[in-house]
Every structure is written in C-alpha cells, then in structure tokens.
C-alpha positions as CSV (number, residue, x, y, z in Angstrom):
1,M,-9.8,20.4,9.4
2,R,-8.1,17.3,8.1
3,R,-5.3,15.8,10.1
4,R,-2.1,14.9,8.4
5,I,-1.0,11.4,9.1
6,N,2.7,10.8,9.6
7,L,3.5,7.8,7.5
8,A,7.3,8.1,7.7
9,S,7.7,5.4,10.4
10,K,5.6,2.8,8.5
11,S,6.4,3.8,4.9
12,Q,8.3,2.0,2.3
13,Q,9.0,2.7,-1.4
14,V,6.5,1.1,-3.7
15,D,9.0,-1.4,-5.2
16,A,10.2,-2.5,-1.8
17,A,6.7,-3.0,-0.4
18,A,5.7,-5.0,-3.5
19,D,8.9,-7.1,-3.2
20,K,8.4,-7.7,0.5
21,F,5.0,-9.4,-0.2
22,G,5.7,-10.9,-3.6
23,L,3.4,-8.5,-5.3
24,K,3.5,-6.7,-8.6
25,K,4.1,-2.9,-8.3
26,S,0.9,-2.4,-10.2
27,T,-1.1,-4.2,-7.5
28,V,0.2,-1.9,-4.8
29,L,-0.5,1.2,-7.0
30,F,-4.1,-0.2,-7.7
31,W,-4.7,-0.3,-4.0
32,V,-3.5,3.2,-3.7
33,D,-5.9,4.3,-6.4
34,E,-8.7,2.5,-4.7
35,G,-7.9,4.4,-1.5
36,V,-7.2,1.3,0.6
37,V,-3.5,2.0,0.9
38,R,-2.3,5.4,2.1
39,C,0.7,6.9,0.4
40,E,2.9,9.9,0.2
41,R,3.0,11.6,-3.2
42,D,5.2,14.1,-5.0
43,G,2.9,15.7,-7.5
44,G,1.2,12.8,-9.1
45,D,3.9,10.2,-8.3
46,V,3.5,7.8,-5.4
47,L,6.8,7.9,-3.5
48,M,6.0,5.8,-0.4
49,V,3.2,3.5,0.8
50,N,2.0,2.6,4.3
51,I,3.3,-0.9,4.9
52,D,0.6,-1.7,7.4
53,D,-2.1,-0.9,4.8
54,V,-0.3,-3.2,2.3
55,R,0.0,-6.0,4.9
56,L,-3.8,-5.7,5.5
57,Q,-4.6,-5.9,1.8
58,V,-2.4,-9.0,1.4
59,A,-4.2,-10.7,4.3
60,N,-7.6,-9.8,2.8
61,K,-6.4,-11.1,-0.6
62,N,-5.2,-14.4,1.0
63,D,-8.5,-14.8,2.9
64,E,-10.5,-14.4,-0.3
65,E,-8.3,-16.9,-2.1
66,T,-8.7,-19.6,0.6
67,K,-12.5,-19.1,0.7
68,G,-12.9,-19.2,-3.0
C-alpha cells in the first residue's frame, strides 16, 4: 500500500517556488516530470510543489556549476 505524503506544510505554487529561487517555471516543472520534485496535481495540472525538493535541486544545480 502506498503512503500518501502530506505536502501542504511544505508546498508552494509553482510560480512562487520558481520566483523564490530565481528559476524559470519550466525548470521546476521539468524536475517534477523527472520525479525529483514531488507535487500535488489536479488532473494533469501541477498545482503545488514541495519546496524542500526544489531547494535540494537548486543546491545540486549550484554544486554542478561550481565543479564544472
């Protein structure tokens, strides 16, 4: 049985999450499609994303840029 994760306390709308980290909305949605950022959906639309997941991806992206 799959557990449902309550993302409400750590969720933000996609636009707000992108703005918070200076990202394009498409970048956040790409991470959702890749499965590295959890989200809440309504049908096929992404309503909210987990801000901790976005923060982690930003950190990973920054690490890669400094190494490269």
